[in-house]
C-alpha positions in Angstrom: 0.0 0.0 0.0 1.3 3.5 -0.8 1.6 5.8 2.1 3.6 8.7 3.7 4.7 9.6 7.2 4.9 13.4 6.9 3.3 16.1 4.9 5.4 17.2 2.0 6.6 16.2 -1.4 6.2 12.9 -3.3 9.8 12.1 -2.3 8.3 11.0 1.1 6.0 8.4 -0.5 6.8 4.7 0.2 5.3 1.3 -0.4 4.5 -0.7 2.8 3.8 -4.4 2.9 0.9 -5.3 5.1 -1.2 -8.4 5.8 -4.4 -8.5 3.7 -7.0 -7.1 6.1 -10.3 -8.8 6.9 -13.5 -6.7 6.6 -15.8 -6.1 9.6 -19.5 -6.7 9.3 -20.2 -3.5 7.3 -17.1 -3.6 5.1 -16.0 -5.1 1.8 -12.5 -6.4 0.9 -11.7 -5.7 -2.8 -8.9 -6.7 -5.1 -8.0 -3.4 -6.7 -7.9 -3.5 -10.5 -7.7 0.3 -11.0 -7.5 3.6 -9.1 -7.4 7.1 -10.4 -5.0 9.9 -9.4 -6.7 13.2 -8.3 -5.5 16.7 -7.5 -7.0 16.1 -4.0 -4.4 13.3 -3.5 -1.6 15.7 -3.7 -3.4 18.4 -1.8 -4.0 16.0 1.1 -0.3 14.9 1.0 0.8 18.5 1.2 -1.3 19.0 4.4 -4.0 21.1 2.9 -6.8 19.0 4.4 -5.6 18.7 8.0 -8.3 18.3 10.6 -7.5 20.4 13.7 -4.2 18.7 14.4 -5.8 15.3 15.0 -4.2 13.7 12.0 -2.2 10.6 12.5 0.5 9.0 10.3 1.1 7.1 8.2 -1.5 8.3 5.7 -2.5 6.4 2.6 -2.8 7.5 -1.0 -5.8 6.9 -3.4 -9.4 8.0 -3.0 -11.3 5.9 -5.5 -11.0 2.4 -7.0 -12.5 -0.3 -9.1 -12.0 -4.0 -8.6 -13.3 -7.4 -7.6 -15.0 -8.4 -4.3 -12.9 -10.9 -2.3 -15.0 -10.9 0.9 -18.0 -9.1 2.2 -18.9 -8.5 5.8 -21.9 -10.3 7.5 -24.2 -7.3 7.1 -23.4 -6.8 3.4 -26.1 -8.4 1.3 -25.7 -6.6 -2.0 -22.2 -8.0 -2.9 -20.8 -11.5 -3.4 -17.3 -12.8 -4.0 -16.3 -12.1 -7.6 -18.6 -9.1 -8.1 -17.1 -6.3 -10.2 -17.4 -3.0 -8.2 -16.2 0.6 -7.9 -16.0 2.7 -4.8 -14.8 5.6 -2.8 -12.3 5.9 0.1 -12.3 9.7 0.3 -9.7 11.4 2.4 -9.0 8.3 4.4 -7.3 7.0 1.3 -5.8 3.6 0.7 -6.7 2.6 -2.9 -3.2 2.7 -4.3 -2.7 -0.9 -3.2 -3.3 -4.5 -4.1 -6.3 -4.8 -1.8 -8.6 -2.2 -0.2 -11.1 -2.3 2.6 -14.1 -0.1 2.0 -17.3 0.9 3.7 -20.2 -1.1 2.1 -22.2 2.1 1.7 -19.4 3.5 -0.6 -19.1 0.5 -2.9 -21.3 0.1 -6.0 -21.6 -2.4 -8.8 -19.5 -1.5 -11.8 -21.5 -0.6 -14.9 -21.1 -3.5 -17.2 -20.3 -1.5 -20.2 -17.3 0.3 -18.5 -13.8 -1.1 -18.1 -12.2 -1.0 -14.7 -10.1 1.9 -15.8 -13.2 3.9 -16.8 -15.2 2.9 -13.7 -12.6 4.2 -11.3 -13.1 7.8 -12.6 -16.8 7.8 -11.5 -16.9 7.7 -7.7 -15.0 10.8 -6.9 -15.0 12.8 -10.2 -18.5 12.2 -11.6 -20.2 12.3 -8.2 -18.4 15.5 -7.3 -19.3 17.0 -10.7 -22.9 16.1 -10.1 -23.0 17.9 -6.8 -21.2 21.0 -8.3 -23.7 21.1 -11.2 -26.7 20.8 -9.0 -25.6 23.2 -6.3 -23.8 25.9 -8.4 -24.5 25.8 -12.1 -28.1 24.7 -12.0 -28.4 24.0 -15.7 -31.7 24.3 -17.5 -32.9 24.5 -21.1 -31.5 27.5 -22.7 -29.2 28.5 -19.9 -25.7 29.5 -21.1 -22.8 27.9 -19.2 -19.1 28.2 -19.7 -16.8 25.5 -18.3 -13.2 26.8 -18.1 -11.0 23.7 -18.1 -13.6 21.4 -19.6 -11.3 18.4 -20.4 -10.1 17.7 -16.9 -11.3 14.9 -14.7 -14.3 16.9 -13.3 -14.9 19.2 -16.2 -15.6 16.3 -18.6 -18.5 15.2 -16.4 -19.7 18.7 -15.7 -20.2 19.5 -19.4 -22.0 16.2 -20.0 -24.4 16.8 -17.1 -25.1 20.3 -18.2 -25.8 19.1 -21.8 -28.1 16.4 -20.5 -30.1 19.2 -18.8 -30.5 21.1 -22.0 -28.1 24.0 -21.2 -26.1 25.7 -24.0 -22.6 24.7 -23.1 -19.2 26.2 -24.0 -16.0 24.6 -22.9 -12.4 25.8 -23.0 -9.5 23.4 -23.5 -6.3 22.9 -25.6 -4.9 20.3 -27.9 -6.5 18.6 -30.8 -7.4 15.5 -28.8 -9.2 17.4 -26.1 -11.1 19.4 -28.6 -12.2 16.3 -30.5 -13.4 14.6 -27.4 -15.4 17.6 -26.2 -16.9 18.0 -29.7 -17.9 14.3 -29.6 -20.0 15.1 -26.5 -22.0 17.6 -28.6 -21.0 20.8 -26.8 -22.4 24.0 -28.4 -18.9 25.4 -28.7 -15.3 24.4 -27.8 -12.7 27.1 -27.4 -9.0 26.5 -27.8 -7.6 28.8 -25.1 -4.1 28.7 -26.7 -5.4 30.4 -29.9 -8.5 32.3 -28.6 -9.2 34.4 -25.6 -12.7 33.8 -24.3 -12.7 37.2 -22.5 -12.3 38.9 -25.9 -14.9 37.1 -27.9 -18.0 39.2 -27.1 -19.8 36.3 -25.5 -21.7 36.3 -22.2 -22.8 33.4 -20.0 -25.4 32.9 -17.3 -23.0 30.7 -15.3 -19.3 30.1 -15.4 -17.3 27.3 -13.7 -13.6 27.5 -13.5 -12.0 24.2 -12.7 -8.4 25.3 -13.2 -7.8 28.3 -11.1 -6.7 30.2 -14.2 -9.8 32.5 -14.4 -10.5 35.1 -11.7 -13.8 36.7 -10.8 -12.5 40.1 -11.8 -11.9 38.7 -15.4 -15.2 36.7 -15.5 -17.3 39.8 -14.7 -16.9 41.1 -18.2 -18.4 37.9 -19.7 -21.1 37.2 -17.1 -24.7 38.1 -17.9 -26.7 40.2 -15.6 -27.3 38.2 -12.4 -24.7 35.7 -13.6 -22.6 33.6 -11.2 -19.0 32.6 -11.4 -18.0 29.5 -9.5 -14.4 28.5 -8.9 -13.0 25.2 -7.7 -9.6 27.0 -6.9 -10.7 30.1 -4.9 -8.4 32.9 -4.0 -8.8 34.2 -0.4 -11.6 33.3 2.0 -14.3 35.7 0.9 -16.6 35.4 -2.1 -16.8 38.6 -4.2 -19.7 40.4 -5.8 -19.9 43.1 -8.6 -23.4 44.5 -8.8 -25.8 41.6 -9.3 -22.9 39.3 -10.4 -21.4 37.0 -7.7 -18.6 34.6 -7.1 -19.1 31.1 -5.5 -16.3 29.1 -3.8 -17.0 25.5 -4.8 -16.8 22.9 -2.1 -18.6 19.7 -2.9 -18.3 16.4 -1.1 -20.3 13.7 -2.8 -22.5 11.2 -0.9 -24.6 8.1 -1.3 -27.2 9.9 -3.5 -24.6 11.2 -6.0 -22.8 7.9 -6.1 -25.9 6.0 -7.0 -27.0 8.7 -9.5 -23.8 8.6 -11.5 -23.8 4.8 -11.5 -27.2 4.8 -13.1 -26.3 7.5 -15.6 -23.2 5.5 -16.7 -25.3 2.3 -17.0 -27.9 4.2 -19.1 -25.1 5.7 -21.3 -25.8 9.3 -20.2 -22.3 9.7 -18.7 -19.1 8.7 -20.6 -15.9 8.5 -18.5 -12.5 9.0 -20.0 -9.4 7.2 -18.7 -6.9 9.5 -20.2 -3.6 7.6 -19.6 -2.9 4.4 -17.8 0.2 3.3 -15.8 1.1 0.2 -13.7 0.3 0.7 -10.0 4.0 -0.1 -9.4 5.0 3.1 -11.1 2.7 5.3 -8.8 5.5 7.2 -7.1 7.1 8.4 -10.3 3.7 9.1 -11.9 2.7 11.3 -8.9 6.0 13.2 -9.1 5.3 14.0 -12.7 1.7 14.9 -11.9 2.8 17.3 -9.2 5.2 18.9 -11.7 2.4 19.5 -14.2 4.0 17.2 -16.8 0.7 15.6 -18.0 -1.6 17.4 -20.5 -4.3 14.8 -21.0 -8.0 14.4 -21.5 -9.6 12.7 -18.5 -7.9 11.0 -15.6 -4.6 9.4 -14.9 -5.3 5.8 -13.9 -3.1 3.2 -12.1 -3.8 -0.5 -12.7 -2.8 -3.8 -11.1 
Protein backbone atom coordinates (compact mmCIF):
# COMPACT_ATOMS: atom_id res chain seq x y z
CA UNK A 1 0.00 0.00 0.00
CA UNK A 2 1.32 3.48 -0.85
CA UNK A 3 1.64 5.81 2.14
CA UNK A 4 3.62 8.66 3.72
CA UNK A 5 4.72 9.61 7.21
CA UNK A 6 4.94 13.38 6.89
CA UNK A 7 3.27 16.14 4.90
CA UNK A 8 5.36 17.21 1.97
CA UNK A 9 6.65 16.19 -1.44
CA UNK A 10 6.20 12.94 -3.30
CA UNK A 11 9.76 12.09 -2.26
CA UNK A 12 8.28 10.99 1.07
CA UNK A 13 6.01 8.36 -0.47
CA UNK A 14 6.84 4.73 0.19
CA UNK A 15 5.34 1.30 -0.36
CA UNK A 16 4.55 -0.72 2.75
CA UNK A 17 3.83 -4.44 2.93
CA UNK A 18 0.86 -5.33 5.13
CA UNK A 19 -1.25 -8.39 5.82
CA UNK A 20 -4.42 -8.54 3.73
CA UNK A 21 -7.04 -7.12 6.10
CA UNK A 22 -10.34 -8.79 6.94
CA UNK A 23 -13.51 -6.71 6.60
CA UNK A 24 -15.77 -6.07 9.56
CA UNK A 25 -19.51 -6.74 9.31
CA UNK A 26 -20.17 -3.53 7.30
CA UNK A 27 -17.12 -3.57 5.05
CA UNK A 28 -16.02 -5.12 1.77
CA UNK A 29 -12.54 -6.43 0.87
CA UNK A 30 -11.73 -5.71 -2.77
CA UNK A 31 -8.89 -6.73 -5.07
CA UNK A 32 -7.95 -3.41 -6.68
CA UNK A 33 -7.91 -3.47 -10.47
CA UNK A 34 -7.67 0.30 -11.02
CA UNK A 35 -7.45 3.56 -9.07
CA UNK A 36 -7.37 7.12 -10.38
CA UNK A 37 -5.02 9.93 -9.43
CA UNK A 38 -6.72 13.16 -8.35
CA UNK A 39 -5.47 16.66 -7.48
CA UNK A 40 -6.99 16.06 -4.03
CA UNK A 41 -4.45 13.26 -3.46
CA UNK A 42 -1.58 15.75 -3.74
CA UNK A 43 -3.38 18.44 -1.75
CA UNK A 44 -3.98 15.98 1.06
CA UNK A 45 -0.33 14.88 1.00
CA UNK A 46 0.78 18.52 1.20
CA UNK A 47 -1.27 18.96 4.37
CA UNK A 48 -4.03 21.14 2.91
CA UNK A 49 -6.81 18.98 4.38
CA UNK A 50 -5.61 18.71 7.98
CA UNK A 51 -8.33 18.34 10.59
CA UNK A 52 -7.52 20.37 13.68
CA UNK A 53 -4.19 18.72 14.42
CA UNK A 54 -5.82 15.33 15.02
CA UNK A 55 -4.19 13.72 12.00
CA UNK A 56 -2.17 10.56 12.53
CA UNK A 57 0.49 9.05 10.33
CA UNK A 58 1.08 7.05 8.23
CA UNK A 59 -1.47 8.28 5.69
CA UNK A 60 -2.52 6.42 2.59
CA UNK A 61 -2.82 7.48 -1.04
CA UNK A 62 -5.76 6.88 -3.35
CA UNK A 63 -9.37 8.03 -3.00
CA UNK A 64 -11.31 5.89 -5.47
CA UNK A 65 -11.02 2.45 -7.00
CA UNK A 66 -12.54 -0.32 -9.06
CA UNK A 67 -11.98 -4.01 -8.55
CA UNK A 68 -13.33 -7.42 -7.62
CA UNK A 69 -14.98 -8.38 -4.33
CA UNK A 70 -12.89 -10.87 -2.34
CA UNK A 71 -14.96 -10.94 0.85
CA UNK A 72 -18.00 -9.11 2.21
CA UNK A 73 -18.93 -8.51 5.85
CA UNK A 74 -21.87 -10.27 7.48
CA UNK A 75 -24.21 -7.29 7.06
CA UNK A 76 -23.36 -6.79 3.39
CA UNK A 77 -26.08 -8.44 1.31
CA UNK A 78 -25.65 -6.60 -1.99
CA UNK A 79 -22.24 -8.02 -2.92
CA UNK A 80 -20.84 -11.51 -3.41
CA UNK A 81 -17.34 -12.80 -3.98
CA UNK A 82 -16.32 -12.12 -7.57
CA UNK A 83 -18.61 -9.11 -8.12
CA UNK A 84 -17.07 -6.30 -10.16
CA UNK A 85 -17.37 -3.04 -8.23
CA UNK A 86 -16.21 0.55 -7.92
CA UNK A 87 -16.00 2.67 -4.80
CA UNK A 88 -14.81 5.62 -2.80
CA UNK A 89 -12.34 5.89 0.07
CA UNK A 90 -12.33 9.67 0.35
CA UNK A 91 -9.68 11.43 2.41
CA UNK A 92 -8.98 8.26 4.41
CA UNK A 93 -7.29 6.97 1.27
CA UNK A 94 -5.81 3.56 0.67
CA UNK A 95 -6.73 2.56 -2.89
CA UNK A 96 -3.18 2.72 -4.27
CA UNK A 97 -2.69 -0.85 -3.16
CA UNK A 98 -3.27 -4.49 -4.11
CA UNK A 99 -6.32 -4.75 -1.83
CA UNK A 100 -8.59 -2.18 -0.24
CA UNK A 101 -11.13 -2.32 2.60
CA UNK A 102 -14.14 -0.10 1.96
CA UNK A 103 -17.35 0.91 3.71
CA UNK A 104 -20.16 -1.12 2.14
CA UNK A 105 -22.18 2.08 1.65
CA UNK A 106 -19.43 3.48 -0.59
CA UNK A 107 -19.11 0.49 -2.90
CA UNK A 108 -21.28 0.06 -6.01
CA UNK A 109 -21.61 -2.44 -8.81
CA UNK A 110 -19.46 -1.47 -11.78
CA UNK A 111 -21.51 -0.56 -14.85
CA UNK A 112 -21.11 -3.53 -17.19
CA UNK A 113 -20.27 -1.45 -20.23
CA UNK A 114 -17.33 0.25 -18.50
CA UNK A 115 -13.81 -1.07 -18.10
CA UNK A 116 -12.22 -1.03 -14.65
CA UNK A 117 -10.09 1.90 -15.82
CA UNK A 118 -13.15 3.91 -16.83
CA UNK A 119 -15.17 2.94 -13.74
CA UNK A 120 -12.60 4.21 -11.25
CA UNK A 121 -13.10 7.77 -12.57
CA UNK A 122 -16.77 7.78 -11.52
CA UNK A 123 -16.95 7.68 -7.69
CA UNK A 124 -14.97 10.84 -6.92
CA UNK A 125 -15.02 12.82 -10.15
CA UNK A 126 -18.46 12.16 -11.60
CA UNK A 127 -20.17 12.29 -8.20
CA UNK A 128 -18.39 15.55 -7.31
CA UNK A 129 -19.28 16.98 -10.73
CA UNK A 130 -22.94 16.12 -10.14
CA UNK A 131 -22.97 17.93 -6.81
CA UNK A 132 -21.20 20.97 -8.32
CA UNK A 133 -23.68 21.10 -11.20
CA UNK A 134 -26.73 20.76 -8.96
CA UNK A 135 -25.56 23.21 -6.29
CA UNK A 136 -23.84 25.89 -8.36
CA UNK A 137 -24.48 25.76 -12.11
CA UNK A 138 -28.14 24.68 -11.96
CA UNK A 139 -28.40 23.98 -15.69
CA UNK A 140 -31.72 24.29 -17.49
CA UNK A 141 -32.93 24.46 -21.06
CA UNK A 142 -31.48 27.55 -22.74
CA UNK A 143 -29.17 28.54 -19.86
CA UNK A 144 -25.72 29.50 -21.14
CA UNK A 145 -22.85 27.89 -19.23
CA UNK A 146 -19.08 28.17 -19.68
CA UNK A 147 -16.78 25.49 -18.26
CA UNK A 148 -13.20 26.76 -18.14
CA UNK A 149 -10.98 23.68 -18.13
CA UNK A 150 -13.59 21.38 -19.63
CA UNK A 151 -11.31 18.43 -20.42
CA UNK A 152 -10.12 17.75 -16.86
CA UNK A 153 -11.34 14.92 -14.66
CA UNK A 154 -14.31 16.85 -13.28
CA UNK A 155 -14.86 19.18 -16.25
CA UNK A 156 -15.59 16.26 -18.59
CA UNK A 157 -18.49 15.17 -16.39
CA UNK A 158 -19.72 18.73 -15.75
CA UNK A 159 -20.18 19.45 -19.44
CA UNK A 160 -22.04 16.18 -20.00
CA UNK A 161 -24.38 16.80 -17.06
CA UNK A 162 -25.12 20.34 -18.24
CA UNK A 163 -25.76 19.13 -21.79
CA UNK A 164 -28.11 16.44 -20.46
CA UNK A 165 -30.13 19.19 -18.75
CA UNK A 166 -30.54 21.12 -22.00
CA UNK A 167 -28.12 23.96 -21.24
CA UNK A 168 -26.12 25.74 -23.95
CA UNK A 169 -22.58 24.70 -23.06
CA UNK A 170 -19.22 26.18 -24.04
CA UNK A 171 -15.99 24.56 -22.93
CA UNK A 172 -12.40 25.76 -23.03
CA UNK A 173 -9.48 23.41 -23.49
CA UNK A 174 -6.34 22.94 -25.57
CA UNK A 175 -4.85 20.28 -27.87
CA UNK A 176 -6.50 18.62 -30.83
CA UNK A 177 -7.37 15.47 -28.85
CA UNK A 178 -9.16 17.39 -26.09
CA UNK A 179 -11.11 19.44 -28.63
CA UNK A 180 -12.18 16.31 -30.53
CA UNK A 181 -13.43 14.58 -27.37
CA UNK A 182 -15.42 17.61 -26.21
CA UNK A 183 -16.92 17.98 -29.69
CA UNK A 184 -17.92 14.30 -29.56
CA UNK A 185 -20.02 15.12 -26.49
CA UNK A 186 -21.98 17.62 -28.58
CA UNK A 187 -20.95 20.83 -26.84
CA UNK A 188 -22.39 23.95 -28.43
CA UNK A 189 -18.89 25.42 -28.70
CA UNK A 190 -15.34 24.39 -27.83
CA UNK A 191 -12.73 27.13 -27.44
CA UNK A 192 -8.99 26.46 -27.79
CA UNK A 193 -7.59 28.78 -25.13
CA UNK A 194 -4.15 28.67 -26.74
CA UNK A 195 -5.43 30.42 -29.87
CA UNK A 196 -8.51 32.28 -28.63
CA UNK A 197 -9.23 34.40 -25.56
CA UNK A 198 -12.73 33.77 -24.26
CA UNK A 199 -12.67 37.16 -22.53
CA UNK A 200 -12.34 38.94 -25.87
CA UNK A 201 -14.92 37.08 -27.94
CA UNK A 202 -17.95 39.22 -27.10
CA UNK A 203 -19.83 36.33 -25.49
CA UNK A 204 -21.69 36.33 -22.17
CA UNK A 205 -22.79 33.45 -19.96
CA UNK A 206 -25.40 32.95 -17.25
CA UNK A 207 -23.01 30.75 -15.26
CA UNK A 208 -19.27 30.06 -15.39
CA UNK A 209 -17.35 27.26 -13.70
CA UNK A 210 -13.56 27.52 -13.49
CA UNK A 211 -11.99 24.16 -12.69
CA UNK A 212 -8.39 25.27 -13.24
CA UNK A 213 -7.80 28.34 -11.09
CA UNK A 214 -6.73 30.23 -14.21
CA UNK A 215 -9.77 32.51 -14.42
CA UNK A 216 -10.49 35.06 -11.69
CA UNK A 217 -13.79 36.68 -10.78
CA UNK A 218 -12.45 40.07 -11.85
CA UNK A 219 -11.90 38.65 -15.36
CA UNK A 220 -15.16 36.71 -15.46
CA UNK A 221 -17.31 39.77 -14.66
CA UNK A 222 -16.90 41.05 -18.22
CA UNK A 223 -18.42 37.88 -19.71
CA UNK A 224 -21.08 37.23 -17.07
CA UNK A 225 -24.67 38.06 -17.94
CA UNK A 226 -26.67 40.22 -15.56
CA UNK A 227 -27.30 38.21 -12.36
CA UNK A 228 -24.68 35.72 -13.57
CA UNK A 229 -22.63 33.57 -11.19
CA UNK A 230 -18.96 32.64 -11.38
CA UNK A 231 -18.04 29.47 -9.49
CA UNK A 232 -14.40 28.54 -8.89
CA UNK A 233 -12.96 25.25 -7.70
CA UNK A 234 -9.65 26.99 -6.90
CA UNK A 235 -10.67 30.08 -4.91
CA UNK A 236 -8.36 32.93 -3.96
CA UNK A 237 -8.77 34.15 -0.39
CA UNK A 238 -11.58 33.33 2.02
CA UNK A 239 -14.31 35.73 0.93
CA UNK A 240 -16.59 35.43 -2.08
CA UNK A 241 -16.81 38.58 -4.19
CA UNK A 242 -19.67 40.44 -5.83
CA UNK A 243 -19.94 43.05 -8.59
CA UNK A 244 -23.41 44.52 -8.79
CA UNK A 245 -25.76 41.58 -9.34
CA UNK A 246 -22.92 39.28 -10.36
CA UNK A 247 -21.37 37.04 -7.74
CA UNK A 248 -18.61 34.55 -7.06
CA UNK A 249 -19.07 31.12 -5.47
CA UNK A 250 -16.30 29.12 -3.84
CA UNK A 251 -17.05 25.53 -4.80
CA UNK A 252 -16.79 22.88 -2.09
CA UNK A 253 -18.62 19.68 -2.88
CA UNK A 254 -18.27 16.36 -1.06
CA UNK A 255 -20.29 13.66 -2.82
CA UNK A 256 -22.45 11.24 -0.88
CA UNK A 257 -24.57 8.14 -1.35
CA UNK A 258 -27.17 9.94 -3.47
CA UNK A 259 -24.59 11.24 -5.96
CA UNK A 260 -22.75 7.90 -6.15
CA UNK A 261 -25.94 6.03 -6.99
CA UNK A 262 -27.03 8.67 -9.51
CA UNK A 263 -23.80 8.60 -11.53
CA UNK A 264 -23.75 4.81 -11.45
CA UNK A 265 -27.22 4.75 -13.07
CA UNK A 266 -26.31 7.47 -15.58
CA UNK A 267 -23.25 5.51 -16.65
CA UNK A 268 -25.34 2.34 -16.96
CA UNK A 269 -27.85 4.23 -19.11
CA UNK A 270 -25.12 5.69 -21.33
CA UNK A 271 -25.76 9.27 -20.17
CA UNK A 272 -22.25 9.71 -18.75
CA UNK A 273 -19.11 8.68 -20.60
CA UNK A 274 -15.92 8.53 -18.49
CA UNK A 275 -12.48 8.99 -20.03
CA UNK A 276 -9.44 7.15 -18.67
CA UNK A 277 -6.85 9.46 -20.19
CA UNK A 278 -3.61 7.62 -19.56
CA UNK A 279 -2.90 4.35 -17.75
CA UNK A 280 0.19 3.30 -15.77
CA UNK A 281 1.05 0.22 -13.72
CA UNK A 282 0.35 0.69 -10.01
CA UNK A 283 4.01 -0.14 -9.35
CA UNK A 284 5.00 3.14 -11.06
CA UNK A 285 2.72 5.27 -8.84
CA UNK A 286 5.47 7.24 -7.09
CA UNK A 287 7.12 8.37 -10.33
CA UNK A 288 3.73 9.14 -11.89
CA UNK A 289 2.74 11.25 -8.87
CA UNK A 290 6.01 13.20 -9.08
CA UNK A 291 5.35 14.01 -12.73
CA UNK A 292 1.71 14.87 -11.93
CA UNK A 293 2.84 17.29 -9.22
CA UNK A 294 5.22 18.93 -11.69
CA UNK A 295 2.43 19.45 -14.23
CA UNK A 296 4.02 17.16 -16.81
CA UNK A 297 0.73 15.65 -18.01
CA UNK A 298 -1.59 17.37 -20.47
CA UNK A 299 -4.28 14.78 -21.04
CA UNK A 300 -8.00 14.41 -21.47
CA UNK A 301 -9.63 12.73 -18.46
CA UNK A 302 -7.89 10.96 -15.61
CA UNK A 303 -4.55 9.36 -14.87
CA UNK A 304 -5.30 5.76 -13.87
CA UNK A 305 -3.10 3.22 -12.06
CA UNK A 306 -3.76 -0.47 -12.67
CA UNK A 307 -2.82 -3.78 -11.09
